C-alpha positions as CSV (number, residue, x, y, z in Angstrom):
1,X,24.6,-16.4,29.9
2,X,27.4,-13.9,30.4
3,X,28.1,-10.6,28.7
4,X,30.3,-7.6,29.6
5,X,27.8,-6.7,32.4
6,X,28.0,-10.1,34.0
7,X,25.7,-13.1,34.2
8,X,22.0,-13.0,33.4
9,X,19.0,-15.2,32.5
10,X,18.4,-16.1,28.9
11,X,16.2,-13.7,26.9
12,X,12.6,-14.8,26.2
13,X,12.0,-16.6,22.9
14,X,10.7,-14.4,20.1
15,X,9.0,-15.3,16.9
16,X,8.7,-13.4,13.6
17,X,7.3,-13.8,10.1
18,X,9.7,-13.4,7.2
19,X,8.1,-11.8,4.3
20,X,8.8,-10.3,0.9
21,X,7.8,-7.0,-0.8
22,X,4.3,-7.1,-2.2
23,X,3.9,-7.3,-6.0
24,X,3.1,-4.1,-7.9
25,X,-0.7,-3.7,-8.5
26,X,-2.1,-4.1,-11.9
27,X,-2.8,-0.8,-13.9
28,X,-5.9,1.1,-12.9
29,X,-9.1,0.3,-14.7
30,X,-10.8,3.4,-16.2
31,X,-14.5,3.0,-15.5
32,X,-15.9,6.4,-16.7
33,X,-14.6,9.8,-18.0
34,X,-16.3,13.2,-18.4
35,X,-15.0,16.8,-18.6
36,X,-15.5,17.0,-14.8
37,X,-14.3,13.6,-13.5
38,X,-12.8,10.2,-14.0
39,X,-13.7,7.1,-12.1
40,X,-11.0,4.5,-11.7
41,X,-11.0,0.9,-10.2
42,X,-8.1,-0.8,-8.5
43,X,-7.6,-4.6,-8.6
44,X,-6.6,-5.2,-5.0
45,X,-7.5,-8.9,-5.0
46,X,-4.7,-10.2,-7.2
47,X,-1.8,-8.4,-5.5
48,X,0.7,-10.9,-4.0
49,X,1.0,-9.5,-0.4
50,X,4.4,-11.1,0.1
51,X,3.2,-13.1,3.1
52,X,1.8,-10.3,5.2
53,X,-1.6,-8.6,4.7
54,X,-1.5,-5.1,3.0
55,X,-3.1,-2.7,5.5
56,X,-3.4,0.4,3.4
57,X,-3.1,1.7,-0.2
58,X,-2.3,5.2,-1.4
59,X,-3.7,6.7,-4.7
60,X,-1.4,9.3,-6.3
61,X,-1.8,11.6,-9.4
62,X,0.8,13.3,-11.6
63,X,0.7,15.7,-14.5
64,X,4.3,15.0,-15.5
65,X,5.1,11.5,-14.2
66,X,7.9,13.1,-12.2
67,X,6.2,14.5,-9.2
68,X,3.2,12.9,-7.6
69,X,0.5,14.1,-5.2
70,X,-1.5,11.9,-2.9
71,X,-5.2,11.9,-3.5
72,X,-6.5,13.0,-0.1
73,X,-10.1,12.0,-0.8
74,X,-9.2,8.3,-1.5
75,X,-10.2,6.0,1.3
76,X,-7.6,3.2,2.0
77,X,-8.3,-0.1,0.3
78,X,-11.4,1.1,-1.6
79,X,-11.7,-0.7,-4.9
80,X,-13.1,2.4,-6.9
81,X,-12.6,6.1,-6.6
82,X,-14.1,9.2,-8.4
83,X,-11.6,12.0,-9.2
84,X,-13.3,15.4,-9.8
85,X,-11.8,18.4,-11.6
86,X,-11.0,21.3,-9.3
């Protein structure tokens, strides 16, 4: 094979997996509510992963549905989480 730098061997063969964006998750399931906390559940099983496994999930909260804050106490891919009032 020749390019502007001269002749060279062919490059090694590479493989890749074409994938699509994953589907949006279903709405959170509200498990319990009190004045101090809410417990939510996430349905992570029925998400279409687009052909590649989803490695992590972020949980975010918002007071105004404009700006969002990541819930730092959430552990990636946990099916339930308890949010406690500050």
